[in-house]
N, C-alpha and C positions, 0 to 999 in steps of 0.2 A: 489435486482435484477439490472442488468446492461445490456444494449444493446451492441451488438458487434458494431464495428465502421462502418461496412457496413449495419447494420440494419437487418441482416438476422437471427440472433440468439439472444436469451435471456438467459443470464447466471444468475444462481441462486445458493445460498448455501442452501443445505438441512440440517436441523439441526440433523436429526437422520438417518443414521450417517452423520457427517459433511463432505460433499463432494461437490465439485463444479460440477454443472450440466449445460448442454446446451440444449436448445429446439429450433428447427428450426421454424422460423416464415414463415407462408404461406401468399401470397398476399391477400387472402380472409379474413385474420384476425385471423386465427386459429394457435395454437401452436402444434407442434409435441410432441411426448413423450420425457421425460427427458432422456438424455444420460449422464452417469457418466464420468467425466473427470479426477478428482484426489481428494485426501483427502485435506481438507482445514481447517485451524484453524480460526474459525468464528470471533474471536475478533479483527483480523487485518482489517484495511481498505484496500479496493482494487478497481480496475477499469479494464476494458477491454482495452488493448492496440492494436494498429494496428497489423494485422497478427495473428499468433497463440500464442499470449503472453498476460500476465496479469501483471499489476503493483500492487505490494503489499507493504504496508508500514510496515517496520520492527518494531518490538516492542523493540526498542533500549532503553537502560537505559539513562535517562536524564543526561547531563554532570553536574559534580559537580561544585558548586559555591565556589570559593576560595577567601578569604579575605586576603590581604597582608597589614600589618601595617608598615608604614615608608618606602614605596617603593620609594618615591620621593627623600629621603636622600640617599638611595642606588644608585639611578640613577645619582644623582649629583656626588657621589664619583666615579662612573665608568666613567663619562664624565664631568670632571671639566670644568668650563667656563674659557676662557682665559682672 
């Protein structure tokens, strides 16, 4: 669960079905009923952003690690010292 930036709503992800919900927070400490916002893939990391927005970390593929053997010799050939 995450609080909205203004502290007036509590955002949660319901697991069945996986949807983002919002509950209004009342000053006496109670929460209103859950209101469905949108479908949400729960394995992503997320946070509430200012306004009516959310930040969601994309599940991007990690960049490949490439090993280059003999790169220094190639660099010297491209830029010979005077």
